[in-house]
C-alpha positions in Angstrom: -65.0 -80.0 -162.4 -67.9 -81.8 -160.7 -71.7 -80.6 -161.1 -73.9 -80.7 -158.1 -77.4 -81.9 -159.1 -80.5 -81.2 -156.9 -84.2 -82.7 -157.4 -87.3 -80.5 -157.6 -90.0 -83.4 -156.6 -89.5 -86.7 -154.8 -91.8 -88.6 -156.8 -91.7 -91.7 -158.5 -89.2 -91.0 -161.1 -86.9 -89.3 -158.4 -85.9 -92.6 -157.2 -84.1 -93.3 -160.6 -82.2 -90.1 -160.3 -81.3 -90.9 -156.5 -80.0 -94.2 -157.7 -77.8 -93.1 -160.2 -76.4 -90.0 -159.0 -76.0 -91.3 -155.5 -74.8 -94.4 -156.8 -72.0 -92.7 -158.8 -73.1 -93.7 -162.0 -72.5 -90.5 -163.8 -68.9 -89.2 -163.8 -68.5 -85.7 -162.3 -72.2 -85.5 -161.3 -73.3 -85.7 -157.6 -76.8 -85.6 -156.0 -76.6 -82.9 -153.2 -80.3 -82.1 -152.3 -83.8 -82.5 -152.9 -87.3 -80.7 -152.0 -90.8 -81.9 -152.1 -94.1 -80.1 -150.8 -95.0 -83.4 -149.3 -92.8 -83.4 -146.0 -93.1 -87.2 -145.3 -92.2 -88.2 -148.8 -89.2 -85.4 -148.7 -88.0 -87.1 -145.5 -88.4 -90.3 -146.7 -86.3 -89.5 -149.6 -83.6 -87.9 -148.0 -83.3 -90.7 -145.4 -82.9 -93.4 -148.3 -80.2 -91.4 -150.3 -78.6 -89.6 -147.5 -79.1 -86.0 -148.6 -80.5 -82.8 -146.9 -84.4 -82.2 -148.1 -86.2 -78.9 -148.0 -90.2 -78.1 -148.2 -89.6 -75.9 -151.3 -87.1 -75.2 -154.1 -86.4 -71.6 -153.3 -85.4 -72.6 -149.7 -83.2 -75.8 -150.9 -81.5 -73.3 -153.4 -80.9 -70.4 -151.2 -79.3 -72.7 -148.6 -77.5 -75.1 -150.7 -75.2 -72.5 -152.5 -73.4 -75.1 -154.6 -76.1 -76.3 -156.9 -75.4 -76.1 -160.4 -78.2 -78.2 -162.0 -81.9 -78.6 -161.0 -83.9 -81.5 -162.2 -87.7 -80.5 -162.4 -89.6 -83.8 -161.4 -92.9 -82.3 -160.6 -96.2 -83.2 -162.2 -96.2 -82.3 -166.0 -98.4 -79.6 -165.8 -96.2 -78.0 -163.2 -92.9 -78.4 -165.1 -93.2 -74.9 -167.0 -94.3 -72.9 -163.6 -91.3 -74.2 -161.7 -88.7 -74.1 -164.4 -89.4 -70.5 -165.3 -89.7 -69.5 -161.9 -86.2 -70.9 -161.1 -84.5 -69.6 -163.8 -83.8 -66.5 -161.5 -81.3 -68.6 -159.9 -79.2 -69.2 -162.9 -79.2 -72.8 -162.7 -79.1 -75.4 -165.7 -82.3 -77.2 -166.1 -83.3 -80.7 -166.6 -86.9 -81.3 -167.2 -88.6 -84.8 -167.2 -91.0 -85.6 -170.0 -93.2 -84.1 -171.4 -91.4 -80.4 -171.0 -94.9 -78.9 -170.5 -98.6 -79.4 -171.3 -98.9 -76.5 -173.7 -97.0 -75.1 -176.7 -97.2 -71.8 -175.2 -95.7 -73.1 -171.9 -92.9 -74.8 -173.7 -92.0 -71.7 -175.7 -92.0 -69.7 -172.6 -89.4 -72.2 -170.8 -87.1 -71.9 -173.8 -87.3 -68.1 -173.7 -86.8 -68.0 -169.9 -83.9 -70.3 -170.0 -82.3 -68.2 -172.9 -82.8 -64.9 -170.9 -81.2 -66.5 -167.8 -78.3 -67.9 -169.7 -78.7 -71.6 -168.8 -79.0 -74.8 -170.7 -82.3 -76.6 -170.8 -82.4 -80.3 -171.4 -85.7 -82.4 -171.7 -85.5 -85.9 -170.9 -85.9 -88.6 -173.7 -83.7 -91.3 -172.3 -84.8 -93.8 -174.8 -82.8 -92.3 -177.4 -79.7 -93.7 -175.7 -81.0 -97.3 -175.7 -78.6 -99.5 -177.6 -81.0 -100.8 -180.1 -82.4 -97.3 -180.6 -79.0 -95.9 -181.3 -77.9 -98.8 -183.8 -81.1 -98.2 -185.5 -80.6 -94.3 -185.9 -77.1 -95.1 -187.0 -78.7 -97.2 -189.9 -81.0 -94.5 -190.9 -77.9 -92.0 -190.9 -76.1 -94.4 -193.3 -79.3 -94.4 -195.6 -79.3 -98.3 -195.2 -83.0 -98.1 -195.4 -83.3 -96.3 -198.8 -86.6 -94.6 -199.3 -88.7 -95.2 -196.1 -92.2 -96.3 -196.4 -93.6 -96.5 -192.8 -92.7 -96.2 -189.2 -94.7 -97.7 -186.3 -94.5 -97.4 -182.4 -96.7 -99.5 -180.1 -97.1 -98.9 -176.1 -99.1 -102.1 -174.6 -98.6 -101.3 -170.9 -100.7 -102.0 -168.0 -101.8 -99.2 -165.4 -104.5 -100.1 -162.8 -106.7 -97.9 -161.1 -104.4 -97.6 -158.1 -101.7 -96.3 -160.4 -104.0 -93.2 -160.9 -105.0 -93.0 -157.5 -101.5 -92.4 -156.0 -101.9 -88.9 -156.6 -104.6 -86.6 -157.6 -102.9 -85.1 -160.5 -102.7 -88.3 -162.2 -105.3 -88.8 -165.3 -105.9 -85.2 -165.3 -106.0 -82.9 -168.2 -104.8 -80.0 -166.3 -101.7 -81.8 -164.7 -101.0 -84.9 -166.6 -102.7 -85.7 -169.7 -103.3 -89.1 -171.0 -101.3 -92.2 -172.6 -100.1 -89.9 -175.5 -98.6 -87.5 -173.2 -97.4 -89.7 -170.4 -96.4 -93.0 -171.0 -96.1 -92.8 -175.0 -94.1 -89.4 -174.9 -91.0 -91.4 -175.4 -92.3 -93.5 -178.4 -93.7 -90.3 -180.3 -90.3 -88.8 -179.8 -88.5 -91.8 -181.1 -90.9 -91.8 -184.2 -90.1 -88.1 -185.0 -86.7 -88.8 -184.4 -86.2 -91.3 -186.9 -88.9 -90.1 -189.5 -88.5 -86.3 -189.1 -91.1 -83.8 -188.7 -94.7 -84.8 -189.5 -97.0 -83.2 -192.1 -100.3 -84.1 -190.7 -102.2 -86.6 -188.0 -105.4 -88.0 -187.6 -106.3 -89.7 -184.1 -108.8 -91.3 -182.1 -109.0 -92.4 -178.5 -110.9 -94.2 -175.8 -110.6 -94.7 -172.0 -111.2 -98.3 -170.9 -110.9 -100.1 -167.6 -110.1 -97.2 -165.5 -112.1 -94.1 -164.1 -110.2 -90.9 -165.0 -110.4 -87.8 -167.0 -107.9 -88.5 -170.0 -107.6 -91.3 -172.5 -105.6 -94.5 -172.1 -106.1 -95.9 -175.2 -105.3 -94.3 -178.7 -104.3 -94.4 -182.4 -103.0 -92.2 -184.7 -102.0 -92.2 -188.4 -99.3 -89.7 -189.6 -98.1 -88.4 -192.7 -94.2 -87.5 -193.3 -92.9 -85.8 -196.1 -92.4 -87.9 -199.3 -95.6 -89.9 -198.2 -93.9 -91.7 -195.5 -96.7 -93.1 -193.2 -96.6 -93.3 -189.4 -98.6 -95.3 -187.2 -98.9 -94.9 -183.1 -100.8 -97.3 -181.3 -100.9 -96.7 -177.5 -102.8 -98.2 -174.3 -102.4 -98.7 -170.7 -105.2 -101.0 -170.6 -103.1 -104.0 -171.3 -103.8 -107.0 -169.0 -102.5 -108.6 -166.8 -98.9 -106.9 -167.2 -96.8 -104.6 -169.4 -96.6 -106.3 -172.6 -94.7 -103.9 -175.4 -93.0 -100.7 -176.0 -91.7 -101.1 -179.5 -90.8 -99.2 -182.7 -90.3 -100.4 -186.3 -88.9 -98.8 -189.3 -89.6 -100.2 -192.9 -87.7 -99.1 -196.1 -86.8 -100.2 -199.6 -83.9 -101.8 -198.6 -84.5 -103.2 -195.1 -86.8 -103.5 -192.2 -86.0 -103.0 -188.4 -88.2 -104.0 -185.2 -87.4 -103.2 -181.9 -89.3 -104.5 -179.2 -89.6 -105.8 -175.7 -91.3 -103.7 -173.0 -88.9 -100.9 -173.2 -87.7 -100.7 -176.7 -84.9 -102.6 -175.7 -84.6 -105.7 -177.9 -83.8 -105.9 -181.6 -86.3 -108.6 -183.0 -85.9 -107.8 -186.7 -82.6 -106.5 -188.6 -82.9 -107.3 -192.2 -81.2 -105.5 -194.9 -80.8 -105.9 -198.6 -77.1 -104.9 -198.5 -75.8 -107.6 -195.5 -72.7 -106.7 -193.5 -70.7 -108.7 -191.3 -71.4 -106.8 -188.1 -75.3 -107.4 -188.8 -74.7 -111.0 -187.3 -73.9 -109.5 -184.3 -76.3 -106.8 -183.8 -78.7 -108.9 -181.7 -76.2 -110.2 -179.0 -74.4 -106.6 -178.8 -77.5 -104.4 -178.3 -79.9 -106.6 -176.2 -81.0 -105.0 -172.6 -83.0 -106.5 -169.8 -83.9 -103.4 -167.8 -85.9 -104.1 -164.8 -88.9 -102.0 -165.6 -90.0 -99.7 -168.6 -87.7 -96.8 -167.7 -84.7 -98.8 -169.2 -81.1 -97.6 -168.5 -81.0 -94.7 -170.6 -81.1 -92.1 -167.8 -77.6 -92.8 -167.2 -76.1 -91.8 -170.7 -78.6 -89.1 -171.0 -77.4 -87.6 -167.7 -73.9 -88.0 -168.9 -74.7 -86.0 -171.9 -76.0 -83.3 -169.9 -72.6 -83.2 -167.8 -70.6 -82.9 -171.0 -72.9 -80.4 -172.6 -72.2 -78.1 -169.4 -68.7 -79.0 -168.9 -67.5 -78.8 -172.6 -70.3 -76.6 -174.2 -71.5 -79.5 -176.3 -74.9 -79.7 -178.4 -77.6 -81.4 -176.4 -79.3 -84.5 -177.8 -82.5 -83.2 -176.5 -82.6 -79.4 -175.7 -85.8 -77.4 -175.3 -86.4 -76.9 -179.2 -86.0 -80.5 -179.8 -88.3 -81.4 -176.8 -90.9 -79.2 -178.0 -91.4 -81.0 -181.3 -93.2 -84.2 -179.8 -95.2 -81.7 -177.5 -96.4 -80.2 -180.7 -97.3 -83.4 -182.5 -98.9 -84.6 -179.0 -101.0 -81.6 -178.9 -102.1 -82.0 -182.8 -103.0 -85.8 -181.7 -105.4 -84.3 -179.1 -106.6 -81.5 -181.5 -107.5 -84.5 -184.2 -109.3 -86.3 -181.3 -111.4 -83.4 -180.1 -112.2 -82.4 -184.0 -112.5 -85.6 -185.6 -110.4 -84.1 -188.5 -106.9 -84.5 -189.9 -104.6 -81.8 -188.5 -101.8 -80.2 -190.3 -98.5 -79.1 -188.7 -97.9 -76.5 -188.0 -100.9 -75.2 -186.3 -102.4 -73.3 -183.4 -104.5 -75.6 -180.8 -108.3 -74.5 -180.3 -110.0 -77.5 -179.0 -106.9 -79.6 -177.5 -107.6 -80.0 -173.6 -104.2 -80.6 -172.8 -103.2 -78.3 -169.9 -106.7 -77.1 -169.6 -107.5 -75.6 -166.2 -110.8 -75.9 -164.6 -113.0 -73.4 -163.8 
């Protein structure tokens, strides 16, 4: 059975979906339509990929009766509104990261999809990077023994013109800063490897650009069994993207995955050496053209398999909520100057805050 996909939003990330779904890179998946409130952007997207486009999602869904899956690619602060509103059409939902900007919105999305009887998928494509998959396998096999520390770094370059592309970029109400936008994948990877954090203490700053939100920050986390975590993120690296990485240290081994998109194993060192360890560097290296990497293809393949075979999703709404809660706790710590313990109710976190 073929699944027909439609895009809600034709912005920057939509091109990745167009290339994959119109290029037949995912079996049993086809892109059939898209919509955007910007008519010029919609028309350009439709011409490029040879699909009909519409000025709004309602008109698109009511006209294209064969849509099975909606991909919500609108600004982050609108994900919840669009997802919840469109559940009335009983279509499965693929929502780009972050799934929402507030925990309440994320919960409402999960409940709305449950009530409608549709699947909710949150895009965390870096989990499918071959080096990341190999790291997770090593953890599952307990090759690290007792864990000591995990670190993620995002050292990317975003100039003022990036934020000036759209008026929602770099705002608290619709975007969030580097923790929410660029680093949300890496925050997710750290949690996926180390489990649920106990507490976090964070600091941030805004450097070299004029935006509401932070573009640089550090966070120190504590996990169960006194495992420590460090998050170091910035989009003020100059002159170009430098690094997107994760490292895991344990009593029996150390792994570092680097490159600019968590795409290259740089250290793979275990006490219990295995024959295939010598091949891991050559077998897992990727050379993606940009920071998006190649993970969207296997991610969308998982979406298709989950819907067609009723399989469990790698990142559903509940799993996507975890990184949002941690990011919210990071902002709460930044605003209060205190260590924040999970679970918590945000009081000072500005993420998702409306003006006025």
